[in-house]
NUKOL-178685 format. One line per 5 residues: number of its first residue (from 1); their letters; for each residue x, y, z of C-alpha. Coordinates in steps of 0.001 Angstrom, whole numbers. Example, Ala and Ser with C-alpha at 12.3 -4.5 7.8 and 13.67 -1.06 7.14 Angstrom:
<pts>
1) as) 12300,-4500,7800 | 13670,-1060,7140
</pts>
This chain:
<pts>
1) xxxxx) 0,0,0 | 1443,3367,-1035 | 342,5628,1762 | 795,9378,1955 | 3032,10697,4668
6) xxxxx) 1494,10265,8085 | -118,13547,9131 | 1497,15099,12127 | -312,15341,15420 | -365,19109,14958
11) xxxxx) -1948,18757,11504 | -4759,16640,12877 | -5277,18893,15876 | -5530,21954,13629 | -7784,20327,11059
16) xxxxx) -10457,18148,12671 | -12665,19207,9740 | -10928,16372,7901 | -13528,14200,9550 | -16361,15751,7578
21) xxxxx) -14913,16402,4142 | -15796,14043,1323 | -12575,12122,806 | -11662,8454,753 | -11111,7945,4465
26) xxxxx) -13665,5465,5892 | -14515,7852,8708 | -15976,10333,6189 | -18258,7897,4407 | -21871,7034,5084
31) xxxxx) -21968,4732,8127 | -21918,1026,7365 | -22025,-2083,9534 | -19135,-1801,11997 | -16952,-4873,11426
36) xxxxx) -14187,-4694,13995 | -11344,-6386,15740 | -9204,-5087,18586 | -5838,-5231,20307 | -6052,-6883,23723
41) xxxxx) -4785,-4246,26154 | -5622,-5355,29735 | -3268,-4047,32432 | -4421,-5059,35940 | -2041,-5572,38816
46) xxxxx) -1958,-9171,40064 | -140,-11312,42622 | 22,-8585,45235 | 833,-5655,42956 | 2707,-6930,39894
51) xxxxx) 1656,-5004,36807 | 856,-7059,33758 | 314,-5479,30332 | -1200,-7454,27455 | 139,-5008,24855
56) xxxxx) 3598,-5880,26097 | 2876,-9612,26357 | 1543,-9767,22797 | 4493,-7656,21565 | 2256,-4912,20221
61) xxxxx) 4638,-2198,21414 | 7197,-3462,18900 | 4787,-4670,16192 | 2108,-1972,16201 | 2693,-915,12596
66) xxxxx) 2378,-4517,11449 | -728,-4973,13610 | -2432,-1920,12117 | -1591,-3059,8606 | -3031,-6504,9373
71) xxxxx) -6259,-4861,10531 | -6444,-2955,7265 | -5676,-6001,5126 | -8340,-8218,6704 | -11001,-5530,6346
76) xxxxx) -11386,-4580,10013 | -12177,-931,9401 | -12969,-336,13077 | -10423,-1242,15758 | -10993,-1361,19503
81) xxxxx) -7790,176,20765 | -6625,984,24282 | -3898,3430,25170 | -2138,2146,28351 | -3915,4339,30877
86) xxxxx) -1769,3195,33789 | 1378,4645,32241 | -225,7652,30522 | -1965,9290,33497 | 1014,10158,35687
91) xxxxx) -836,12181,38317 | -3492,14890,38646 | -3159,16998,35503 | -7,15148,34393 | 74,12982,31250
96) xxxxx) 2595,11194,29069 | 1175,11167,25534 | 4295,9923,23725 | 2915,6513,22711 | -534,7827,21799
101) xxxxx) 996,10647,19763 | 2882,8091,17699 | 212,5460,17079 | -3089,7329,16763 | -2179,9473,13705
106) xxxxx) -747,6351,12072 | -4044,4503,12559 | -5897,7371,10913 | -3499,7451,7959 | -4089,3739,7320
111) xxxxx) -7823,4293,7067 | -8608,2715,10443 | -11230,4118,12787 | -10270,3633,16442 | -12808,2902,19144
116) xxxxx) -10605,4172,21935 | -10567,2222,25183 | -9639,4670,27958 | -9554,2293,30956 | -9176,-1473,30605
121) xxxxx) -9052,-3410,33891 | -6490,-1250,35674 | -5607,2167,37077 | -2298,3970,37612 | -376,3024,40743
126) xxxxx) -996,6433,42317 | -4776,5781,42258 | -4410,2518,44171 | -7478,642,42957 | -11145,848,42091
131) xxxxx) -12174,1430,45720 | -10828,4990,45497 | -13851,7305,45335 | -11575,10188,44290 | -10700,8398,41069
136) xxxxx) -13794,9177,38889 | -13164,12962,38628 | -9437,12366,38022 | -10372,9966,35220 | -12844,12446,33753
141) xxxxx) -10101,15084,33661 | -7845,12593,31860 | -10569,11916,29290 | -11070,15648,28781 | -7343,16075,28138
146) xxxxx) -7415,13137,25724 | -10328,14602,23752 | -8598,17989,23610 | -5427,16429,22250 | -7052,14057,19710
151) xxxxx) -10117,15946,18410 | -10537,13714,15350 | -11480,10684,17463 | -15213,10108,17627 | -15749,6632,19123
156) xxxxx) -14970,5841,22753 | -15267,3065,25314 | -14525,5017,28508 | -14272,1994,30853 | -14203,-1625,29715
161) xxxxx) -16305,-4422,31275 | -17119,-2850,34609 | -18882,-5879,36059 | -15985,-8183,35182 | -13426,-5752,36561
166) xxxxx) -15367,-5270,39793 | -15721,-9014,40338 | -12070,-9859,39737 | -10756,-6810,41607 | -13085,-6767,44597
171) xxxxx) -15052,-10025,44902 | -12740,-12784,43651 | -9683,-10890,44881 | -7396,-11573,41902 | -6778,-8141,40333
176) xxxxx) -5903,-4636,41467 | -7054,-4005,45069 | -7705,-7756,45525 | -10656,-7301,47862 | -13078,-10153,48564
181) xxxxx) -16488,-8843,49564 | -19796,-7959,47961 | -19552,-4477,49444 | -16178,-3875,47799 | -17466,-5271,44523
186) xxxxx) -20458,-2924,44517 | -18191,43,45262 | -15701,-837,42521 | -18540,-1144,40029 | -20200,2111,41076
191) xxxxx) -16906,3999,40846 | -16383,2733,37308 | -19910,3674,36268 | -19525,7125,37797 | -16174,7544,36039
196) xxxxx) -17792,6557,32743 | -20627,9056,33040 | -18313,11877,34097 | -16015,11039,31178 | -18930,11076,28723
201) xxxxx) -19901,14525,29959 | -16383,15916,29536 | -15859,14436,26074 | -19227,15715,24839 | -18229,19242,25851
206) xxxxx) -15340,18941,23407 | -16936,16769,20737 | -20741,16920,20858 | -21043,14229,18173 | -18945,11676,20096
211) xxxxx) -20339,8146,20266 | -19796,5929,23306 | -19735,2187,22722 | -19956,275,25969 | -18195,-3064,26297
216) xxxxx) -19808,-5145,29020 | -20247,-8843,29668 | -23633,-10239,28622 | -24808,-13187,30687 | -27679,-15528,31400
221) xxxxx) -28367,-17591,34505 | -30408,-20754,34032 | -32091,-22747,36802 | -32443,-26494,36545 | -34055,-26967,39959
226) xxxxx) -37005,-25080,41483 | -34915,-24292,44569 | -32587,-22167,42389 | -35307,-19821,41112 | -34835,-16941,43550
231) xxxxx) -31081,-16769,43066 | -31320,-17149,39295 | -33909,-14380,39137 | -31720,-12099,41239 | -28606,-12731,39151
236) xxxxx) -30581,-12167,35965 | -31518,-8730,37313 | -28005,-7889,38529 | -26548,-8616,35083 | -28191,-5426,33771
241) xxxxx) -26677,-3168,36435 | -24029,-1495,34265 | -26525,-545,31595 | -29115,498,34198 | -26626,2977,35665
246) xxxxx) -25289,4238,32334 | -28685,4669,30662 | -30558,6101,33620 | -32818,3123,34260 | -34013,2352,37768
251) xxxxx) -32828,-1095,38903 | -35427,-3537,40170 | -36497,-3277,43779 | -34516,-6324,44884 | -31377,-4977,43236
256) xxxxx) -31831,-1524,44769 | -32168,-3086,48213 | -29016,-5132,47623 | -27059,-2037,46556 | -28194,-35,49570
261) xxxxx) -27357,-2889,51936 | -23863,-2981,50452 | -22852,627,50743 | -24460,2640,47951 | -26599,5576,48996
266) xxxxx) -29974,6707,47738 | -28287,9886,46525 | -25931,7829,44363 | -28814,5901,42826 | -30583,9163,41986
271) xxxxx) -27347,10542,40510 | -27030,7534,38185 | -30592,7928,36954 | -30136,11644,36243 | -26736,11399,34553
276) xxxxx) -27495,8132,32787 | -30535,9632,31092 | -28349,12455,29785 | -25758,10012,28426 | -27999,7300,26970
281) xxxxx) -28735,9040,23679 | -25029,9132,22873 | -24425,5427,23577 | -24362,2119,21768 | -24906,-923,23972
286) xxxxx) -21746,-2954,23395 | -22036,-6546,24593 | -19289,-9125,25105 | -20182,-12776,24731 | -18148,-15946,25299
291) xxxxx) -18986,-19592,25790 | -18627,-19262,29572 | -21186,-16444,29858 | -24124,-18804,30337 | -24287,-20284,33803
296) xxxxx) -26403,-22843,35645 | -27601,-22037,39158 | -27734,-25266,41152 | -30188,-26120,43898 | -27555,-25370,46564
301) xxxxx) -26995,-21881,45118 | -23667,-22650,43444 | -23099,-21327,39925 | -21114,-22972,37154 | -20608,-22609,33424
306) xxxxx) -21787,-25537,31344 | -21293,-24177,27859 | -23763,-22595,25498 | -27437,-23245,26235 | -29511,-20266,25119
311) xxxxx) -27040,-18699,22690 | -26070,-15078,22240 | -29074,-14362,20045 | -31525,-15043,22890 | -29416,-13256,25502
316) xxxxx) -28966,-10193,23309 | -32738,-9942,22954 | -33055,-9849,26763 | -30701,-6873,26891 | -32370,-5112,23982
321) xxxxx) -35808,-5517,25552 | -34423,-4064,28773 | -32491,-1106,27354 | -33843,-374,23837 | -30482,915,22632
326) xxxxx) -28606,250,19372 | -26384,-2773,19975 | -22980,-4061,18949 | -21200,-7316,19704 | -18001,-5774,21043
331) xxxxx) -16138,-8949,22011 | -16265,-12604,21172 | -13740,-15344,20441 | -13090,-19023,20980 | -9890,-20905,21710
336) xxxxx) -8561,-22714,18645 | -7316,-26155,19614 | -6599,-27179,16043 | -9998,-28631,15188 | -11746,-25596,13701
341) xxxxx) -13281,-24394,16958 | -12649,-20695,16318 | -13994,-20723,12764 | -17162,-22510,13901 | -17655,-19980,16677
346) xxxxx) -17228,-17094,14224 | -19815,-18589,11865 | -22220,-19131,14742 | -21946,-15694,16362 | -21882,-13841,13040
351) xxxxx) -25020,-15706,11951 | -26783,-14895,15213 | -25927,-11204,14868 | -27109,-11261,11246 | -30370,-12924,12300
356) xxxxx) -30990,-10181,14864 | -30540,-7580,12114 | -33077,-9353,9917 | -35539,-9335,12796 | -35282,-5548,12984
361) xxxxx) -33104,-5348,16087 | -30712,-2351,15758 | -27560,-4447,15625 | -24879,-2166,14204 | -21580,-4038,14542
366) xxxxx) -19600,-7208,15179 | -16164,-7641,16770 | -13772,-10582,16968 | -11549,-9799,19933 | -8703,-9795,19439
371) xxxxx) -6447,-9495,16409 | -3684,-11591,17960 | -3581,-14460,20389 | -3551,-13373,24022 | -1476,-14165,27104
376) xxxxx) -2729,-15974,30225 | -6423,-15576,29522 | -6769,-19305,30164 | -6364,-18323,33828 | -8073,-14910,33576
381) xxxxx) -4743,-13091,33967 | -4545,-13904,37686 | -869,-14910,37481 | 1945,-13925,35149 | 2827,-17225,33476
386) xxxxx) 3265,-16220,29837 | 976,-18928,28437 | -375,-18222,24962 | -4162,-18353,24615 | -4833,-19202,20935
391) xxxxx) -7990,-17135,20443 | -6867,-14444,17999 | -7372,-13940,14294 | -3617,-14408,14006 | -802,-15924,16026
396) xxxxx) 1778,-13923,17929 | 3988,-14373,14863 | 1317,-12370,13012 | 261,-15317,10829 | -3466,-15527,10107
401) xxxxx) -5297,-18496,11563 | -8149,-20165,9656 | -10538,-17986,11629 | -8589,-14940,10468 | -9002,-15888,6830
406) xxxxx) -12716,-16488,7396 | -13086,-13151,9201 | -11337,-11401,6310 | -13712,-12946,3780 | -16737,-11914,5854
411) xxxxx) -15383,-8399,6414 | -14618,-7748,2740 | -17903,-9286,1561 | -19830,-7041,3967 | -17714,-3904,3687
416) xxxxx) -20644,-1886,2324 | -23443,-3465,4365 | -25768,-697,5457 | -27177,-98,8883 | -30670,-1578,8940
421) xxxxx) -33808,521,8767 | -34856,1816,12141 | -31365,2316,13538 | -30835,5977,14543 | -28028,6480,12019
426) xxxxx) -27750,10092,13101 | -25878,8794,16137 | -23052,7831,13778 | -23467,10581,11184 | -23788,13713,13280
</pts>
């Protein structure tokens, strides 16, 4: 590919009107179905404070140009991309933009549209952890500084998978603050939701047409015994909590009581309703789905994954009925053990997303996450072992897997697929 010289950061900062002129950059065209991949960028602290960084483990810091070119070649026009927040936000009002300044203009020049991930499972050391109630306004200030510096960026995921992060950081005790209580879990989750809503407000002041694509685990809890009904019902209400807070919906009575019993205040619940209603119209409900997301609640109250039972199609409809927001599958993958597992999973999830579109559900995008294989996700990152998890479109040697070739075919064949009738396309066009 003969590319023009990469525009300088200063050029892009001075000329954000490039986003609206009629040229050949994908960001200036009429919105189409958002076919995406991403670079896995988790950076929690584990094992009592050791920082792990998936961008380092997958060698992205040394191969980022090759990774971006691979995204372009396979037809992944949209790329979920996280700047390492923990090493960018140095302190209140202090930022190190060196890495972002280098990579973000290069992405633009290659015709890629970043969906920027601003916090992905970790915070800077000086914050301490997700229990810190002072963190949300600091994070919002960071997001404001980011939007000021990179005005051409339109798509954001302020905080990734808040329920997952809260559970692993404050209930399971494996990441970050490594707490182990329901009260700590509720606080970690609330702080992340508050940080997200404050960040949305700050970014909209600078870019009123910004679009916020959540990325949150989508789950279902199934009961096989009558004794499990109450717990299954409760868990099936709690699964909506992130979207309830971010879209200004009032949680069910049983969930509200649980939140209040575990440290949230009535004033906080009112704040989420007020600020969530202001943010909702700027949001796309991004949902992450894996084979372990469906769980059986046993008669004794224990919960375990037993593989796919309902399927993402049915679960996605639950979330759509609840929230009535445009939707995107923002993460899915399957481990490839050499027997075509990943390719089958791609066919299955793509077909389910396509079926939702045909049924009139505002399904606006699909993501295989991630571009490359990952490190230690077989153990949910809880220890630094360096094991390769073969779930990417390509290996860590940047060689496409069978699933990568299939993804490329799908992406190129659907490069001009339009958003279906009924989707508020103005959200993407304005």
